[in-house]
N, C-alpha and C positions, 0 to 999 in steps of 0.2 A: 504493500499500500504505500503510495507515494504522498507527499503533502498536498499535491493538487487534488487527489482522491478525496483526502480529509476535508480540505476547503469546499469541495463541491458538495460534499455529504453535509458540512456544516450548512451550506446555502440552501439545501433541500430541506433540512430541519427547518431553517427559518421560514421558507415558503410554507412548509406543512402548518407552522404555527400561525402563519397569517391567514390560511384557509380556515383554521379550526375557529380562529377568532371572528371570521367572515360568517361562517355558517353555524357557529355555536354561541358565542358569547354576545355578538353585536345585538342581535334581536332582543336576546334575553335582558340585557342591560337597558337597551331602549325601553322596553315594556316595563321594566321593574321601576325605572327612575322617571318615566315621561311625565313631565307635568301636565296640568289640564289645560293651560295655555298653548293652543296650537303652535304659535310661533316659538315659544320656549322648547316646546317638544321637537320641532325641526331643528332648532339651534343645537340641542342635545345631540339629536341623530347626526347632524353635520359633524360635531366634534368627535362622536364614536367613529365616524366614517373616515375622517382625517386621520385619527389615530391608527385605524386599519390600513389606510394608504401608507403609513409610515412602516408599518410591519412589511407590506410588500415592497416598498422601496429598499429597505435594508436588506431584503432577502436578494433583491435583484442585484444590489450593490455587492452583495457577498458573492454572488456568481461571477461578476466582474472580476473581483479580486482573486477567485480561484483560477480564472483563465488568464488574468493578466500575468499570473505567475508569482510565486513566492521569491523568485530570484531577481525581480525587477523592483527598484524602490518604490515605483508607483503601485505595484501589486501589494508590496508589503505594507505600505501606507493603508491602502484599502482593506487589507486584512485586519490591522490593528484597530481600525475604526469599527469595523464589524464585531471584533471581540469587545470593544467598549460597549457598543449596542446591546450585545448579549448580556455581559455582566450588569448593565445598567438594569435590563428588563428583569433579570433574576433576582437582584438585590431590592429592586422596588417592590415586586411581587411579594417577596417574602417579608419585607419591612410593613408594607401597607396592608397587605391582605393575606396573612399567613395561612389562613384556611384554603386559599387558592394556590397554594404551593405546587400542584401538579400542572398549572398552566406554565410555570418557569422550566419544566423538564426540557422541552425541545430547545429552548435557548440555552440551558445549562449544558446539554449534550453538545450543541454547537460550539459553545466556548471551549469545551473539553477537546473537541476536534480541532479546533483552531490552535490551542496551546500544543497539542500532540504535533500538528503540522509545523509549528514553529520550531519546536525541539528537534524535529527530523530535519 
């Protein structure tokens, strides 16, 4: 297994996390928190969708890092930013909503794959 394989696997885990949020948590959160005011309900949905877009963005960013290559300075920079995003997700989920620890598993595994790739 090469570092590129680990980075591509990491990107796939991040994409899986984005899909899970899209088809699982997004609607559930909106329905559970939606205010009675239709405008505020739409604002809440917009913010949830923007957060979801960020998950997709970082997964695609991670694929770029995987294929830019760990041997190039640009690829390494992209990989390190993706690592920071994974760690941020894991830490914030565990600190703010510890009962939802399961949601941090894909990002935690992605962070481990990144670290393993950087070590190799």
